[in-house]
C-alpha positions as CSV (number, residue, x, y, z in Angstrom):
1,M,-90.2,77.1,44.5
2,G,-86.6,75.9,44.4
3,T,-84.5,75.1,47.4
4,A,-81.8,77.6,48.3
5,S,-78.3,76.3,48.0
6,K,-76.0,76.6,51.0
7,I,-73.1,79.0,50.4
8,T,-69.7,77.7,51.7
9,R,-66.9,80.1,52.4
10,V,-63.4,78.9,51.6
11,H,-60.5,80.7,53.2
12,L,-57.3,80.5,51.2
13,K,-53.9,81.0,52.8
14,V,-51.8,83.5,50.9
15,N,-48.1,82.8,50.5
16,Q,-46.3,85.7,52.2
17,D,-42.9,84.8,50.7
18,F,-43.0,87.3,47.9
19,E,-40.4,87.4,45.1
20,S,-40.7,91.1,44.8
21,A,-39.1,94.3,46.0
22,L,-41.1,97.4,47.0
23,L,-39.5,100.8,47.1
24,G,-41.2,104.0,48.2
25,I,-40.3,107.0,46.2
26,V,-40.6,110.7,47.2
27,S,-40.8,113.0,44.2
28,A,-42.7,116.2,43.5
29,E,-42.8,115.5,39.7
30,P,-45.8,114.1,37.8
31,D,-45.9,110.4,37.1
32,Y,-45.1,110.5,33.4
33,K,-42.0,112.6,34.0
34,L,-40.8,110.3,36.8
35,S,-41.4,107.2,34.6
36,L,-39.2,108.7,31.9
37,A,-36.4,109.5,34.3
38,L,-36.6,105.9,35.7
39,N,-36.5,104.5,32.1
40,R,-33.3,106.4,31.5
41,S,-31.7,105.4,34.8
42,L,-32.7,101.8,35.0
43,R,-32.7,101.1,31.2
44,I,-36.3,99.9,31.3
45,S,-39.4,100.8,29.4
46,L,-42.2,101.8,31.7
47,K,-45.4,102.6,29.8
48,N,-48.7,103.9,31.0
49,V,-51.1,100.9,31.5
50,S,-54.6,100.5,33.0
51,P,-54.7,102.3,36.4
52,A,-55.1,100.6,39.7
53,L,-58.7,100.9,40.9
54,V,-59.5,101.0,44.6
55,R,-63.1,100.6,45.7
56,D,-64.4,101.3,49.1
57,N,-67.9,101.6,50.5
58,K,-68.4,105.2,49.2
59,S,-66.3,105.6,46.0
60,E,-63.8,104.4,43.5
61,T,-60.3,105.9,43.3
62,I,-58.0,105.7,40.4
63,F,-54.2,105.5,40.8
64,S,-51.9,105.9,37.8
65,R,-49.7,102.9,37.0
66,F,-46.8,102.4,34.6
67,S,-45.4,98.9,33.8
68,D,-42.6,97.2,31.9
69,A,-42.5,93.4,31.4
70,S,-40.6,93.4,28.2
71,T,-37.0,94.5,29.2
72,S,-35.9,91.4,31.2
73,P,-37.6,88.0,30.8
74,G,-39.7,87.1,33.8
75,I,-39.1,90.5,35.6
76,I,-41.9,93.0,35.9
77,Y,-41.3,96.6,36.9
78,E,-44.3,98.8,38.0
79,L,-44.6,102.4,39.2
80,I,-47.8,103.2,41.0
81,S,-48.9,106.5,42.3
82,N,-49.6,106.5,46.0
83,R,-51.7,109.7,45.8
84,S,-54.9,110.5,44.0
85,D,-56.4,113.8,45.1
86,R,-56.8,113.3,48.9
87,D,-56.7,109.5,48.8
88,F,-53.7,107.2,49.3
89,F,-53.1,103.8,47.7
90,I,-51.4,102.6,50.9
91,K,-52.8,104.8,53.7
92,K,-50.0,104.2,56.2
93,L,-47.4,105.5,53.7
94,K,-48.7,109.1,53.4
95,N,-45.2,110.5,53.0
96,I,-44.5,108.3,49.9
97,D,-45.6,109.7,46.5
98,Y,-44.9,106.6,44.4
99,I,-44.4,102.9,44.9
100,F,-41.9,101.1,42.7
101,H,-42.6,97.4,42.5
102,V,-40.1,94.9,41.0
103,Y,-41.4,91.3,40.6
104,D,-38.4,89.0,40.2
105,P,-39.2,85.3,40.7
106,D,-35.6,84.2,40.1
107,K,-34.3,86.8,42.6
108,S,-31.7,87.9,40.1
109,I,-31.9,91.6,40.9
110,D,-30.3,93.2,43.9
111,Q,-32.9,95.5,45.6
112,E,-30.2,97.7,47.2
113,E,-28.6,98.2,43.8
114,I,-31.9,99.3,42.3
115,A,-32.5,101.6,45.2
116,A,-29.0,103.2,44.8
117,I,-29.7,103.8,41.1
118,I,-33.1,105.3,41.8
119,R,-31.6,107.6,44.5
120,D,-29.2,109.1,41.9
121,T,-32.0,109.6,39.4
122,E,-33.1,113.2,38.6
123,Y,-36.4,114.4,40.2
124,I,-36.1,111.9,43.1
125,T,-36.0,113.3,46.7
126,A,-35.8,110.0,48.6
127,V,-36.1,106.3,48.2
128,F,-37.2,103.8,51.0
129,N,-37.1,100.0,51.1
130,L,-40.6,98.9,52.1
131,N,-41.0,95.7,54.1
132,T,-44.1,93.9,52.8
133,G,-44.4,91.9,56.0
134,K,-44.9,95.0,58.2
135,I,-47.4,96.8,55.9
136,K,-50.9,95.8,56.7
137,D,-53.1,97.2,54.0
138,K,-55.6,95.5,51.7
139,N,-54.4,97.4,48.7
140,L,-51.0,95.8,49.0
141,Q,-52.5,92.7,47.5
142,L,-53.3,94.6,44.3
143,L,-49.6,95.2,43.9
144,I,-48.3,91.7,44.8
145,H,-50.1,89.1,42.7
């Protein structure tokens, strides 16, 4: 019989100074139609990519995701559905239908300007700036890598 090795847990501190913007979008339209409208308004190219999978003790939930990393070098745009049947990607944001994430390490994009463009986009009812520091949800880490 071999000896059991001791398992050591290492806790890593996560840098909370994100180079990203999160916008909450309210829209009754399906994700593919909204992504096409955002592509036209923002002059980006959101495409359907592998969905965001959220696992809990009982089940696995799939949330649709559209992404574009090719339009501007170093900038990534993502549109993630916040609803899947009766589940929510970020449970505290039940009034939000979609989350629009812009990863911009150079901070060259104005979040307010993007929000204004999105507000004027067809099919969009409302847009909210989301403060990542105030949202305490484990699924937020799936968005901000």
